[in-house]
C-alpha positions as CSV (number, residue, x, y, z in Angstrom):
1,M,-17.7,23.4,-15.5
2,K,-17.1,26.5,-13.3
3,I,-17.4,25.9,-9.6
4,H,-17.6,28.3,-6.7
5,C,-16.9,26.6,-3.4
6,S,-18.3,27.6,-0.1
7,G,-18.2,26.1,3.4
8,D,-15.4,24.1,5.1
9,D,-13.0,23.5,2.2
10,S,-9.8,25.3,3.3
11,S,-7.9,22.1,4.2
12,L,-8.9,20.6,0.8
13,F,-7.7,23.5,-1.3
14,K,-4.6,22.0,-2.9
15,G,-6.2,18.6,-3.4
16,I,-9.3,20.1,-5.0
17,H,-7.2,22.1,-7.5
18,R,-5.2,19.0,-8.4
19,L,-8.5,17.2,-9.2
20,A,-9.7,20.2,-11.3
21,S,-7.5,19.4,-14.3
22,R,-8.4,15.7,-14.1
23,L,-12.1,16.4,-14.0
24,D,-12.0,19.4,-16.3
25,L,-13.3,21.8,-13.7
26,H,-12.5,25.5,-13.2
27,F,-12.8,26.7,-9.6
28,I,-13.4,30.5,-9.1
29,T,-13.0,32.4,-5.8
30,E,-16.2,34.4,-6.0
31,S,-19.8,33.6,-6.9
32,H,-20.7,34.2,-10.5
33,V,-23.9,33.8,-12.6
34,D,-22.1,31.2,-14.8
35,A,-20.7,29.2,-11.9
36,T,-22.3,26.4,-9.9
37,T,-22.1,26.7,-6.1
38,L,-20.8,23.7,-4.3
39,T,-20.9,23.8,-0.5
40,W,-18.5,21.6,1.6
41,E,-19.6,20.4,5.0
42,K,-17.3,18.4,7.3
43,R,-19.0,16.2,9.8
44,E,-19.1,12.7,11.1
45,G,-21.0,10.2,9.0
46,P,-21.2,8.7,5.6
47,I,-20.2,10.4,2.3
48,E,-23.1,12.4,0.9
49,V,-23.5,14.4,-2.3
50,E,-26.6,16.4,-3.2
51,W,-28.0,18.6,-6.0
52,N,-31.2,20.6,-5.5
53,G,-31.5,21.9,-9.0
54,Q,-29.5,25.1,-8.2
55,S,-26.6,24.3,-6.0
56,G,-24.7,21.3,-4.7
57,I,-23.4,20.1,-1.3
58,I,-20.8,17.6,-0.2
59,R,-20.7,16.1,3.3
60,Y,-17.6,14.3,4.4
61,E,-15.8,13.1,7.5
62,K,-12.2,12.6,6.3
63,T,-10.2,14.3,3.6
64,H,-10.2,11.3,1.2
65,H,-13.9,11.0,1.6
66,A,-14.2,14.6,0.3
67,F,-12.3,13.8,-2.9
68,R,-14.3,10.6,-3.5
69,A,-17.5,12.7,-3.1
70,L,-16.3,15.3,-5.6
71,G,-15.8,12.6,-8.2
72,L,-19.3,11.2,-7.5
73,W,-20.9,14.6,-7.7
74,V,-19.2,15.6,-11.0
75,E,-20.0,12.2,-12.6
76,K,-23.7,12.6,-11.7
77,M,-23.8,16.2,-12.8
78,R,-22.5,15.3,-16.2
79,S,-24.8,12.3,-16.8
80,G,-27.6,12.8,-19.2
81,N,-28.6,16.2,-20.5
82,A,-27.3,18.1,-17.6
83,D,-28.1,21.6,-18.7
84,I,-31.8,20.8,-18.9
85,E,-32.4,17.9,-16.4
86,L,-30.4,19.4,-13.5
87,Q,-32.5,22.5,-13.6
88,Q,-35.6,20.4,-12.9
89,H,-34.4,17.5,-10.8
90,S,-32.4,16.9,-7.7
91,F,-30.3,13.9,-6.6
92,T,-28.7,12.5,-3.5
93,I,-25.9,9.9,-3.3
94,C,-24.9,8.3,0.0
95,E,-21.9,5.9,0.5
96,T,-20.9,4.3,3.8
97,P,-17.2,3.4,3.9
98,Q,-16.8,-0.3,4.7
99,F,-13.2,-0.1,5.9
100,Q,-11.1,2.4,7.9
101,S,-8.3,2.1,5.4
102,V,-8.3,1.2,1.7
103,G,-4.9,1.3,0.0
104,T,-2.7,0.2,-2.9
105,L,0.8,-1.2,-2.9
106,F,2.9,-0.1,-5.8
107,D,5.9,-2.3,-6.6
108,V,8.7,0.2,-7.4
109,S,11.5,-2.3,-7.1
110,R,11.7,-3.9,-10.6
111,N,13.2,-2.5,-13.7
112,A,10.3,-0.1,-14.2
113,V,10.7,2.3,-11.3
114,P,8.0,5.0,-11.7
115,T,8.9,8.7,-11.7
116,V,7.7,10.9,-8.9
117,K,5.3,12.7,-11.3
118,S,3.9,9.3,-12.3
119,I,3.2,8.3,-8.7
120,Q,1.6,11.7,-8.0
121,N,-0.6,11.1,-11.0
122,A,-1.6,7.7,-9.5
123,L,-2.3,9.4,-6.2
124,V,-4.9,11.7,-7.8
125,T,-6.6,8.7,-9.3
126,M,-6.6,7.0,-5.9
127,S,-8.2,10.0,-4.2
128,L,-11.1,9.9,-6.7
129,M,-11.5,6.2,-5.7
130,G,-11.7,7.1,-2.0
131,M,-8.4,5.5,-1.1
132,N,-6.4,6.8,1.8
133,Q,-3.2,4.7,2.0
134,V,-0.4,3.7,-0.4
135,M,2.5,1.4,0.3
136,L,5.7,2.0,-1.8
137,Y,7.4,-1.4,-2.0
138,T,11.1,-0.6,-2.2
139,E,13.6,-3.5,-1.9
140,D,16.6,-1.4,-2.7
141,T,15.2,1.6,-4.6
142,Y,15.9,4.1,-1.9
143,E,19.1,5.8,-0.7
144,I,21.1,4.7,2.4
145,K,23.9,7.0,3.4
146,G,27.2,5.1,3.6
147,Y,26.0,2.4,1.2
148,P,26.6,3.8,-2.3
149,Y,26.0,0.4,-3.9
150,F,22.6,-0.1,-2.3
151,G,20.2,0.5,-5.2
152,Y,23.1,1.3,-7.5
153,M,21.9,1.9,-11.1
154,R,18.4,0.7,-10.1
155,G,16.6,4.0,-10.4
156,R,16.5,4.5,-6.6
157,Y,14.6,7.5,-5.1
158,S,16.4,10.2,-3.1
159,H,15.2,11.3,0.3
160,E,13.9,14.5,-1.2
161,E,11.9,12.7,-3.9
162,L,10.2,10.5,-1.3
163,R,9.5,13.5,0.8
164,E,7.9,15.1,-2.3
165,I,5.7,12.1,-2.8
166,D,4.6,12.2,0.8
167,D,3.8,15.9,0.7
168,W,1.6,15.4,-2.3
169,A,-0.1,12.4,-0.8
170,Y,-0.7,14.1,2.5
171,E,-2.6,16.9,0.7
172,M,-4.8,14.2,-1.0
173,G,-5.6,12.6,2.4
174,I,-3.4,9.6,1.6
175,E,-0.9,8.0,4.1
176,V,2.3,6.8,2.5
177,I,3.8,3.7,4.3
178,P,7.3,2.6,3.4
179,C,7.4,-1.1,2.6
180,I,10.8,-2.7,2.7
181,Q,12.5,-6.0,3.3
182,T,14.5,-6.9,6.4
183,L,15.1,-10.6,5.7
184,A,14.5,-11.9,2.2
185,H,13.8,-10.6,-1.3
186,L,17.1,-8.7,-1.3
187,T,19.0,-10.3,-4.2
188,E,19.8,-6.9,-5.8
189,A,21.0,-5.5,-2.5
190,L,23.1,-8.5,-1.5
191,K,24.9,-9.1,-4.7
192,W,27.6,-6.6,-4.0
193,K,30.9,-7.1,-2.1
194,Y,29.9,-4.9,0.8
195,A,27.1,-7.5,1.7
196,A,29.4,-10.6,1.8
197,E,29.5,-10.7,5.6
198,I,25.7,-10.3,6.0
199,R,24.5,-12.7,3.3
200,D,23.0,-16.1,4.2
201,T,21.8,-17.0,0.7
202,S,21.6,-15.0,-2.4
203,D,18.5,-13.1,-1.3
204,I,18.4,-13.6,2.5
205,L,20.2,-11.8,5.3
206,L,22.4,-13.6,7.7
207,V,20.5,-13.6,11.0
208,K,22.1,-13.5,14.5
209,K,25.0,-11.4,13.2
210,E,25.6,-7.9,14.6
211,E,26.7,-6.5,11.3
212,T,23.3,-7.5,9.8
213,Y,21.4,-5.5,12.4
214,T,23.5,-2.4,11.9
215,F,22.7,-2.7,8.2
216,I,19.0,-3.2,8.9
217,E,18.9,-0.2,11.2
218,N,20.4,2.0,8.5
219,M,17.7,0.6,6.1
220,I,14.8,1.4,8.4
221,R,16.1,4.9,9.2
222,S,16.5,5.8,5.6
223,A,13.2,4.2,4.4
224,S,11.1,5.8,7.1
225,S,12.6,9.3,7.5
226,P,11.0,10.9,4.4
227,F,7.5,10.1,5.5
228,R,5.0,11.5,8.0
229,S,3.6,8.1,8.8
230,R,5.1,6.3,11.8
231,R,4.1,3.0,10.3
232,I,6.4,0.8,8.3
233,H,6.2,-2.6,6.6
234,I,9.3,-4.5,7.3
235,G,8.6,-7.5,5.0
236,M,9.9,-10.9,6.1
237,D,7.9,-12.9,3.5
238,E,9.0,-15.9,1.5
239,A,12.3,-16.5,3.3
240,H,12.0,-20.2,2.5
241,Q,15.8,-20.8,2.8
242,L,16.1,-19.0,6.1
243,G,19.0,-20.6,8.0
244,L,19.9,-23.0,5.2
245,G,22.8,-21.1,3.6
246,Q,25.9,-19.6,5.2
247,F,24.1,-19.7,8.5
248,L,23.8,-23.5,8.3
249,K,27.6,-23.8,7.5
250,D,28.5,-21.6,10.5
251,N,26.0,-22.8,13.1
252,G,24.4,-26.1,11.9
253,Y,20.7,-26.6,11.6
254,Q,18.5,-24.7,14.0
255,N,14.7,-24.5,14.4
256,R,13.5,-22.0,11.8
257,F,10.4,-20.8,13.7
258,K,12.8,-19.8,16.5
259,L,15.2,-18.1,14.0
260,M,12.3,-16.2,12.5
261,N,11.0,-15.0,15.9
262,E,14.5,-14.1,17.2
263,H,15.3,-12.1,14.1
264,L,11.9,-10.4,14.3
265,Q,12.5,-9.4,17.9
266,R,15.9,-7.8,17.0
267,V,14.3,-5.8,14.2
268,L,11.4,-4.8,16.4
269,G,13.9,-3.5,18.9
270,I,15.1,-1.1,16.1
271,T,11.6,0.0,15.1
272,E,10.8,0.7,18.8
273,R,13.8,2.8,19.3
274,L,12.9,4.8,16.2
275,G,9.3,5.2,17.3
276,L,7.8,3.2,14.5
277,S,4.8,0.9,14.3
278,P,5.8,-2.2,12.2
279,M,3.9,-4.7,10.2
280,I,5.1,-7.9,8.5
281,W,3.8,-10.3,5.9
282,S,2.3,-13.2,7.8
283,D,3.1,-16.1,5.4
284,M,6.3,-17.3,7.0
285,Y,4.5,-18.4,10.1
286,F,2.3,-20.6,8.0
287,H,4.9,-21.8,5.5
288,L,7.8,-22.8,7.8
289,G,5.8,-25.8,9.0
290,P,5.6,-29.3,7.4
291,R,3.6,-28.1,4.4
292,N,6.3,-25.6,3.5
293,G,5.5,-23.6,0.3
294,E,1.8,-23.9,0.2
295,H,-0.3,-20.8,0.3
296,Y,-2.2,-21.0,3.6
297,N,-3.1,-24.7,3.5
298,V,-6.6,-25.1,4.9
299,D,-5.3,-27.7,7.4
300,E,-2.2,-25.8,8.5
301,V,-2.0,-24.9,12.2
302,I,0.7,-22.8,13.8
303,P,1.9,-24.5,17.0
304,E,0.9,-22.8,20.2
305,E,4.5,-22.5,21.3
306,V,5.2,-20.5,18.1
307,I,2.1,-18.2,18.6
308,K,3.3,-17.5,22.2
309,D,6.6,-16.4,20.9
310,I,5.3,-14.1,18.1
311,P,6.2,-10.6,19.4
312,E,3.6,-8.1,20.5
313,G,3.5,-4.7,18.8
314,I,3.3,-5.9,15.2
315,S,0.5,-6.1,12.6
316,L,0.2,-9.1,10.4
317,V,-0.5,-8.6,6.7
318,Y,-2.3,-11.6,5.3
319,W,-1.7,-11.7,1.6
320,D,-3.7,-14.0,-0.6
321,Y,-4.2,-13.6,-4.4
322,Y,-5.3,-17.1,-5.3
323,H,-8.5,-18.4,-3.7
324,T,-12.1,-17.9,-5.0
325,E,-14.1,-19.2,-2.0
326,Q,-15.2,-16.7,0.7
327,S,-15.1,-19.6,3.2
328,F,-11.4,-20.1,2.6
329,Y,-10.6,-16.5,3.3
330,E,-12.8,-16.5,6.4
331,S,-11.0,-19.6,7.7
332,S,-7.6,-18.0,7.1
333,I,-8.6,-14.7,8.7
334,Q,-9.8,-16.6,11.7
335,K,-6.4,-18.3,12.0
336,H,-4.8,-14.9,11.9
337,L,-7.2,-13.6,14.5
338,S,-6.3,-16.5,16.8
339,I,-2.7,-15.1,16.9
340,G,-4.0,-12.0,18.6
341,R,-2.3,-9.3,16.4
342,P,-3.9,-6.6,14.2
343,I,-4.7,-7.9,10.7
344,I,-4.4,-6.1,7.3
345,F,-5.6,-8.0,4.2
346,A,-3.6,-7.7,1.0
347,G,-5.3,-8.9,-2.2
348,G,-3.8,-8.9,-5.7
349,V,-4.7,-6.8,-8.9
350,W,-2.9,-9.5,-11.0
351,T,-0.6,-7.3,-12.9
352,W,2.3,-9.7,-12.8
353,N,1.6,-12.7,-15.1
354,G,2.0,-11.5,-18.7
355,L,1.5,-8.7,-21.1
356,A,-1.9,-7.7,-19.8
357,P,-3.6,-7.7,-16.4
358,N,-5.6,-10.8,-15.6
359,V,-8.8,-8.9,-14.7
360,G,-10.9,-12.1,-14.5
361,K,-8.6,-13.6,-12.0
362,M,-8.5,-10.4,-10.0
363,I,-12.3,-10.2,-9.8
364,S,-12.8,-13.8,-8.9
365,T,-10.4,-13.6,-6.0
366,T,-11.0,-10.0,-4.8
367,I,-14.8,-10.1,-4.4
368,P,-14.9,-13.1,-2.0
369,A,-11.8,-11.8,-0.2
370,L,-13.4,-8.4,0.5
371,Q,-16.7,-10.1,1.5
372,A,-14.8,-12.2,4.0
373,C,-13.0,-9.1,5.4
374,K,-16.3,-7.4,5.9
375,A,-17.8,-10.4,7.5
376,M,-14.8,-11.0,9.8
377,G,-14.4,-7.3,10.8
378,V,-11.0,-6.7,9.1
379,Q,-10.7,-2.9,8.8
380,E,-7.6,-2.4,6.6
381,V,-7.3,-3.7,3.0
382,V,-4.7,-3.3,0.4
383,A,-4.6,-4.0,-3.4
384,T,-1.1,-5.1,-4.4
385,M,0.2,-4.3,-7.9
386,W,3.4,-6.4,-8.2
387,G,5.8,-6.0,-11.1
388,D,7.6,-9.3,-10.6
389,N,10.0,-10.3,-13.3
390,G,10.4,-7.1,-15.3
391,A,7.1,-5.3,-14.8
392,E,6.0,-6.0,-18.3
393,T,2.3,-5.8,-17.5
394,P,0.9,-2.3,-18.0
395,G,-1.3,-2.8,-14.9
396,C,-1.6,0.8,-13.8
397,Q,-3.0,1.8,-17.2
398,H,-6.1,-0.2,-16.3
399,G,-7.9,1.3,-13.4
400,M,-5.2,3.5,-12.0
401,A,-3.0,6.2,-13.6
402,S,-2.3,6.1,-17.3
403,S,1.3,5.6,-18.3
404,F,2.3,4.7,-14.7
405,T,4.5,1.8,-15.6
406,L,5.7,3.4,-18.9
407,N,6.7,6.7,-17.3
408,T,9.8,5.3,-15.5
409,R,12.9,6.9,-14.3
410,M,16.4,6.2,-15.6
411,P,18.8,4.5,-13.2
412,T,21.0,6.9,-11.2
413,P,24.6,6.0,-10.5
């Protein structure tokens, strides 16, 4: 299909031409008898696409809305006997976005680290779906100057490669948020000799030690510097053995709610100095209590003294991939709201439990979760695509970018 664009599309130029190959479109600079005219109009309001029988129009508010609208317009134009029907009929499609931010989390920390090109391909797919945020979950798959064994032989990304991803995403209207770990889930990073003095257990950092916070500051600087976004996810989930390893030997048992908050305060001091807006996984505040290990037990209550000590200036990411009742999600969201911090909901695409995605489980948990988010006014939602133990599930071939998990990079020494 030949397309001649008019109107307010200058800021969309690169993104539109990336979508052209995906949608089998050919954009031309001047009007032509064989070309279909498509007018772009930027304004506040819902996404609208129209066809009047002779020309089309796309109305959009934000960049990612424009690309979503283009996909809808092309899909409708190609439905049925387009050459005959579209000369006689018109159509209008209107969509009102339900959330301010809709994103995906890519797990790029297992033994299937995607190439830059593969991520860029996924970003194109995301733009057609109307998404405007992506989190890159990197435990140790990014460079830190002065730590050559951090991510050694793990396919880590260079600063330049992450900048290339960010540039591409920016032109597609997508914010890239670095997603790292600053407490647990650091087995691969802590297995080397350099980490002996900052290791509590095999996967948890040793809190209250100055060397630990020097290391964390280097992590945060390196992870955030390639990206335009000033937001960063600093992790802190599933640290179930916090304070129970080397820390216990050195200091004896201490209240782990207090350890968590004190550590978080130290890390937030770093993000504040660097001008970053941090978010954390919220589960540790729910799991450190007497029902340790359960996923947001319906009866769990965070003590008031703990809520009082949770630092200001953070967002809480409520992750839940398991429940099928909207009422459960609403109850959990209400508990998060009672803490008084901004909330982001993270659901699961179920790409981590076998040789194929568990689509049935994904649908049965995602629909009630999103209904609850809309009902409770949550404005940011994320779909997580974890790789877990080996990334054997070809999850991104189903609904995202083909060959995402297969097109992986070789480890770099």
